[in-house]
Each structure stands twice: as C-alpha cells, then as structure tokens.
N, C-alpha and C positions, 0 to 999 in steps of 0.2 A: 504494500500500500504506500509506504514511504517513497519507494522508487517511482511508482506511478505519478506521485505528486511532486517529484523532484526535490525531496527533502529527506532528512534522516528521521529515525524514530524519535529523537529528541524534539524535532520540529512538530511531529504529529501529536506528541503528548502536550507540548506547549499550546498548540492550536486547540486541542480538546479542553485544556484547563481554562483557556481564555474564553471559549465559546459556551461553556457549561455554566449556567447560573448557580449561584450559591443557594443554600437553604433559605437564607434571609431574603435573597432576591425572589425566590419562588413564593415566599410568604407575602412579600410586598406585592407581587403580581396578583396573587389570590385576593388580597384585600382590595386592590384596585378593581378587580373583576366583580367582587361582591358589591362594591360601591356603585359601579356602573349598572349592575343588574337592579340594585335597589332603586336607583334613579329612574331607570327605564320602566320598571315594573311597579313602582310606588311602594315596594317593600323588598326586603332582603330574602333570598331563598332560605328555606329551612335547612338544618343540617341533613335531614333525610333527602331533601331535594338535591343538595350538593353531592351527597354520596351517590345518588342515582345518576346524576350528570357525569360524575367522575368515572363511574363504571362504564357508562356508555362511551365516553371518550376513550377509555382504555381499550374497549372492544374494537372501536373503530380504528385505533392506532395499530392494533394487532392484525387487522385485516389486510 
C-alpha cells in the first residue's frame, strides 16, 4: 500500500493519525449533530432514537 502511494509505512501511519478524529472530536461532532437535529426537529432525539440511528448507520456502512 505504501509503495502504491509512493510513501513509506511511516508516511501511511502519519496520514492515518492525522486523518482519524480523536474521541473528543467524535464527541464534539455528536453534540453538534444533536444540536442540529434539535433545531430542525424542535426537540433532541431520545437516547433510544440515537441508538437506532447508530445501528442503522453501522449496517449501512457494513454494506
């Protein structure tokens, strides 16, 4: 993979580290999404609704 991209393993690892969000960034994105949904829907989704949406997105990602 590194050879295909014209880099070394170190470069691949560095790219991965730079492009992968941290847990704090994921949490920030989730809070922003909740806020956007609450604004659009006039209320925030329930924890059950969030869990169902997460399950659906995971299944879609696996397809």
